[in-house]
N, C-alpha and C positions, 0 to 999 in steps of 0.2 A: 805635649800630650804625653801622656803615659805611655811606656813602654817597657817590656820584659826585656831585661840586657842580657843580648842575643845579639849575635850577627845578621840573623834573621829575621826580622821585625812580623810580627803578627799581624794580618789583616782585620781591622776592627768594622763592623757595620753595624749601626744603630737602627732597628726597625719600628717604624708607627703606625699600627693600625688607627685610623682616623673616620668618623661620623660626624658629619658638620660643628668642625672642630677653626671655621678660618678666623675665628675672632682670637686662636691661640698657637694655630700649629706652625704659623712662622718663627714665632719667641723658642718656642718647642726646639723645631729644625736647626735654627741658628745656635741654639743655645749646644745640639749632640754637635753640629760637624765641629768644634773646638776639639772635639776627645775623639773622633771616630774616621777612620778615610772615607766613609761613606754613608749617605741617610737615605732609608728607602719610606718613603711613605705608601701605605695602602689605604687610599680613600674609598670606605667600604660603602660605595653607592650614596656619596652624600648629594644634599640639594642646593648646597651653598658652594662657595667658592672656594672649599678645603683645597682643590687640586692645584689650582692655580696660583692659591699665595704660599704653600708649600712647592711649588715649582721655583716659585720667585725666592725663596729663602736658601733656594740650593738644593733639593731634596731631588732625587729620583720617584715618580710618582708611577702607581701602579692603580688603577682603576677596577673598582669592581661595578657591574650597571646598573645591581641594584644593592641594595642591605642585604649582608648575609650572615652579618654576626662576627661579635669581636673572634671568637674561633677559627671561622675560615678567613676571616682578614689576618690572622696572624700564620693560619698555614699558610697563605701563598705572600704573607713575609719573609717566614723563614726559606721557603721553596727557592724564592728571590736571593735572599741572601747566600743560601747554597751554590745557585748559578755562577753568581760572584766569587765565590771561592773564598768566603768570609772564614777566617781562623778563631773567631769570636763574634758572636752576635747578642748586642744589647738590645733590650726590649723597654719601650715605654710611651706612656699614654700619650695620645695629644692635644688633650686638654689642659696642658701646664701643672698638673696635678705633682708632677715630679720634675725635680730641680736636675739638670742636666749638667750641672756644677758637679753634681756625686757621680757622675758619669767613674770617674776614676775608683773610688771606692767600691767601686764592684768591680771593677776590673781587676783591683789589686791580687785577689786571691787566685785566679786562673793565671795571669801573669806569673805568680809566684808557685806554679803549680800545685797547688792546695786544694782546687773545686773544678767540679764541673759543671755545675750550676750555681748561681750566687743569686741569693732573693734579696731585694731591699726590704728589710722587717721595718715596720711604722709604731713596732711596740718594746724594741730592743732599748731605746731611750724612751721613753712616754712621754717626758718634755715634749718632744720634738713633733709630737703628732697632736692634731688639732681636731678629730675623728668625732662624729655625731654620733650618742652615745647607741642608738638604735643601730647604728653601722658596725661600730664595733662589736655589738653584741653576735651578730650575725654571724661577723668573721669570726668571733669567737667558735662559734657554734662550728661553723665546718671546719676549721684549724683542729677541734676537738675531735672528729672524725675521723678527718686525715691523721692523726697524730694516735690515737685510740691502738694501744695492743703493739706499737712498733718503736724499733728503738731508733728510728731516726723520725727525727722532731723536728718542725720549723715552729716560729711564732705567728709567724703571718701567710697562711697558703694561699692570700687572695690578690697581695698586692705582683703587679706585672712588670715593676720597673726591676727587671732579671738577667745578667748575663750568662750565656751560653758557649761552651765549649762544640766547636765543629762536630766533634765526635757523639755527643748529647744530641745535637739539632736532627745528624744524620738517624740517632736510634729511635727519634719522636715519631710516632702515626696520631696527628692529631685528628680525633674522628669529633669533636663537639664544635658545636656550629657557635654556639654562646659562650659566657662568661665560666660554664664548666672546665672549657680546657684548660683554664689555669692549675685545677689541681689534677686532673688527666695527666697535665706534663710533668708534676711531680710523684704520681703513682708510679708513671711508665719508670721516672729517674730512680727513685726507689730502690723499685724489683728488678731492673738490670744493673743495678750497681755501681749508679755512678757516685761520685761524691757530693754531696750538697751544703752549703753553709749561708749564713744571712751574715748582712752588715748593715747598721742604722740609716736610716733615711728621714728626712723630711719630707713632710705631703703639705700641699697647697688645698684647701677645698673651697672653690667659687663659690659666690652666691647664685650662680645660673643652677648649680649643682645636676644632679644625674634627671635624665626622662624615665628611668628603669623604676618602677614601682620595687621598693626594698624588701619587702614582704617576698612578692614573687619571686623575684632577682634569688634571695637568701635562700627561699625553698625547693628552689631550683637546683640552686650550684650543693645543696646540701643532698639531694637525690642524687645527682652526677656524683659524689663521693662517694654514697653509699653505693652505690652499682659498680661504679670502678672498683673500688675495693674488693667490692666480691668476685667482680668478674678476674680480678687479679688473680686472686686464690685458685 
């Protein structure tokens, strides 16, 4: 397990919002446990056995009675991590898109006191990503809107494979229930002066795919970016 060179070891917790991911969640939990002190899975109203599989793999599970959205599930996960006195919180998806073996790569800038928020970028090393063209176009538009007019820029505003310091988590106020939360976090972090950096990650896109309409999803998040940027001013 990667740790800062110090007599006081930081407590690292991985949080995984999940909805109907019984086919993948066990592998994700088992992989993450190799690099963190605890894994918390927020089962966001799943109708399958996501919760049971996650528990069997060693995660602490918090259940939403109904599906409330990725933003709500992440907010619940962050609150649980704070209650458990996490020093660093790593977030990753429950569908095995993200490789838990890359967690140390995200932790390194925080452990070396060089960042408060580390984003796993799918675009820093293009050969690592196998993203469908339509999805990349949508992410590019959302990232452009986030970067517009700012000196603090990122290459991948939508990846939820991230590492956060406790002081950043305590400063966040997630109000977006859906996927707009990912950019809301970036906007709040930038506005409050936290240090943001990116590291390259790989991504696996499964044949099952997402049940979210990509056009509706992209337009909704783009609107959220514009809304939060105008509000932050």
